[in-house]
C-alpha positions, 0 to 999 in steps of 0.5 A: 093101148093101141100101138101108134103106126110110124109113117116116115116116108120123108126120112126113108127118102132122105136116107136113101138119097144120102146113100145114093141108092136106087129104090130097087137096091135099097129095097133089096138091102132092107129085104122088102119088095120094091112096091112095098118100099115105094108105098112106105116112102110115100106114106101109104104104108107105115114103116114095118118092124122088119124095116126098122131092124134092117135100117139099124143092122144094115146101115147103122141108122139111129131109128129114133131119127124116124120120129125126129119131131120135124113133122110136128114142128111143120104142122104147128108152124103152118097152123100158126101161119094160116091163122093170118087174116090174109087167108080168108078161105076155110082153113085146111084140115089138120089131117091135110097139114099133117099129110103135107108135113110128112109127104112134102116137107120141102113144100111146107117149108117153102110155104112158111118162107113165103108167109114170112116174106109176106109178113115182112113186106106187110110190116115194111108197108106199114112204115112206108115213109121209112122204107121208101128210098132205102136200098135194103127195102127188098123182099127177103126173110128177116135175118133173125127169123132165118137163123132161128128157123135154121137151129129150129129145124136142126133140132138144135143139135149141130153134130160137128160143132158139138164134137169139136167142143167135146174134143177141146174139153178133153184136152184140158189139163187136170189142174186147170179151169175151163177159163184157164184152158181157154186162155192157154189155148188162145196164148198159143195163137198169140192172143193176149187175154186181159180181165179188166174193168170194161163197159163191154162184156167181151171185146176182141181187137184183131189188130193187136190180138187182145181179148178183153173180158169185163171183170164185173161180169159173172164168172160163168159169163166170163168163161162162156165169153172166153169160149165163144171167142175161142170158137170164133178164132180157133174154129173159124173153118168149121163154123164157115163150113157149117154156114156154107151148108146152111146157105143163108140168104144174106150176110146179116143172117150169116153173121148172126148164125156165126155168133149162134154157132160160136155160142153153141160151141161155148155151151158144148165145151163148157158142158161136154156132151157125154160127160154132161149127159151122164151127170144129168142122168145121175143128178136127175137133171137138177139144174142147180147141181149141174150148174155148180158142177160145170160152172154154168148158169141155170139158163146155160144148163137148161139150154144145154139139156135141150140140145142132147139129141146126138144120134145113138146117145140121146138124152130126154127130149126137152123143150126150152124157152126164154120169155121177157116180161112182156111175154115175148119169146126170145129163145125157143126150142123143142125136141118134143111134140110141143111147139111154140108160136113163131110170132108173139107170146106164149100161152098165158096159162103156162107157168113160165109167166108166173115166174116173174111173180115168184122170183128165186123159185122153181115153179112146177106144172103139169100141163095138157095141150089141146091134142091131149099130150101131157107135159111136165113144165119147170119155170124159173126167173133169171136176172142178169145184172149189168155188174154195176149200180148204174147198169141195167138188170135184164130179167127173163123167165126160162121154161124147161119141160118134157113129156110127162112119161119122162117125169120120173127122171126129173128130181123136180117131178117128185111127189106130183100126181102125174096120174090124176087128170085133174092135176093138169092145167090146160095150155095151148100154143097161141090163141089163134090156133088153140081150139079150147072153147072156154079159156078165160085167158083167150085174147082172139078167136081160134082160126078153125071155129065159127063165132056166134054172138048174142048181145043178150048173153055174156059167158066166159067169152063175149062170143060162143064157138061152134 
């Protein structure tokens, strides 16, 4: 099997910038010539083995970051954006998109921001009667999408917040639960915690310093909400510093991101990084066992597994997704080369959609994407009760998976024939950028194919793809 060459010019330039080194000094420390370094930084040459060793030995750089997955994310996002009918000309070749993502990632992100702004403007114009006269009818990205992309391109791992949560977990007394530790910590800040019947899961009154948690919420939810409020109170300086670095374009986006960071802290405190990583490896990533051990829900465990990307101590690169019954993606993250559609639903051939049909069961799937990459996929339905008869139950399905080479480390992959090509189901990202010719679930034609329509012939599709 041919060895894949590693092009990481953007990462080299980023590291050199962080170290405030000139190309000449950086080349000397890596033991290469200045022209050679220049060629590597511009992706004209792959990163050599000697340079990889030099990065690790000279700078303590985690060389796994050279393949962080940002390029694959940007390529997938650009292909989806270019599927928009507003682009009437021929679509750029995939090789050109890869070149832009690797050589000019900032330009690629600017293009995505511009397209997102166009989409929002288009949606506003579709409801012009509502938009006219509104003071907030201005051109800017959707706050929700802006925050989603922030976590997406941070690889869903926020180091400072993660380590702070781990330090809090280490201070827990041997004889107390996580919830008791939070209540004790809040009490030291003159915050009174009350567990009572309430309409809202969590409410904090800053005037009286009273935190109310709903009694009828699931114990895992109660603990998580306690940790979330602790983050908002005790970790506010850290959260604000992280938000300042992110430079969100609106107060709405900053507010959403602050809650997101507090959620991140809660998950990381409930499942501390080093301890959770060791337990995941020991149990072969058994979600139910991990949930019982850490007092967490299946969704919380699955989401936490997708964040184990600490430099120097990375876990398996998982993708994690949550979809509703309409197929809309409500949470998404991928530390793998598999990317999800930024808009709309996921591929209908993916097993995450079948989870609603078989409640309470783990569904396993071996899947292959059009680029030939193979994955192990796990899906399960998740019901969130409102805690009372008249309260609605929310239903979702979660998907968790990894490249098939990691499958032996998962208990769920036992007895699957990963070596058989026939065992893999063909899946894609979205129909607009999926190149499969005869998919029986295709909803719209792919972007990069010409159509031939024969009114006297009907195959799997009502048209043929050139």
